[in-house]
Structures are given as structure tokens and as C-alpha cells.
N, C-alpha and C positions, 0 to 999 in steps of 0.2 A: 476811696479804695477800701474794699471790704477787709483786706488783710489787716488794716490798721484801725478799723472801727472800734470805738471804745477806748482807744489809747490817747493819753493826753499829749498835747504839743511838746511838753517838756520831755516825756518819755521817748517820743519819736526822735527828737533832737539828740537825746542821750544815746540812743541805739546807733545813730549815724556817727556820732563822735567816738563811740567805742570802736567801730570799724576803722575810723581814721587813725585812732591810737594804735590799733593792731598793725595796720599798714606801715605806720611810722616805726613801730618796734621791729618789724621784719627788715625794713631798710637799714635800721641802726645795727641789727645783728648780722646782716648779710645773709638772711635766710628768706624763704618764701613759704610761709605757712598759711597765709590768707590767700585763698584761691578764688576760682570763678564763682562759686556759690555765694561767697561773701560780697563779691563785686556786684553780682546780680541783686542781692538783698540791698546793698547800698544804693543802687540805681533806683530800686522801688521806693526806698525811704526818701531819697532826694526828690522824686516825683511827688510823693505825698507832702513833703515839706513845702515844695513850691505850690502845690494845690491848696494848702492851708494858708498860704500867704506869709509863711515864715521865711527867715533868712539864715543861711549858713554857707560857708565856703565849701565848694565841691572838693572832694578828696583828690589829691594829686597822686594818681596811680602810677607806679613805676612802669617803665617800658620793659616788659618781660622778654621781648624778642632780642634785646641787646644785652640783657643782664644775665650773668651766670647764676643759675639757681642752685641753691643748696637745700636739701631736704634733711630735716632732723630725723635720724634713724638710730635705733638702738638694737644692737645684735644681742640675742639672748646669751646669757652666760652658760658656758658648758662646765658643769661641776666636775667632770672627769678629766678635763684638759688641765695640764699643769703648765705653768709658765716657766720658760727657760731662763 
């Protein structure tokens, strides 16, 4: 795959494991910050891992259709608003 030309086997595996770690962190925190783009990237990485004859355990993606999703948001502070 030309996306991964010139990258070492170790680097490919590390990128995949980084995504796995982020998915696990989301599950532990009860949030969902890792989205579709990361999943697509992980799928491409896994295909490259398999093409190179390497081994890794596939990521256990959460079932988002049954899981309540929480997004991390931060409201801007209003300097003129006073708290009561």
C-alpha cells in the first residue's frame, strides 16, 4: 500500500496500537472521541499489517449503536456573567 511505503514494520504496529489505546481510553472514560476516521485508518493499518505478514490482535471496537455517547465539550467562559 502506498500510504505506508517507507514505514517500518515496527512503526506500522505502533500506529495501530496507538489507536487501540485511544479506543480503550474512550471506553474507560465513557466518552467517544475516536471516530470514523480513526476506525478507517485502523482498518487500512490492519490490512497493511496482514499484507506484511505481521501479527497483531484486531481492535475490539465498541458497538456504538447501543452505547450512549458522550462528547467532550467546553462552553466558552463569559467574563461578564456573574455566578449567583
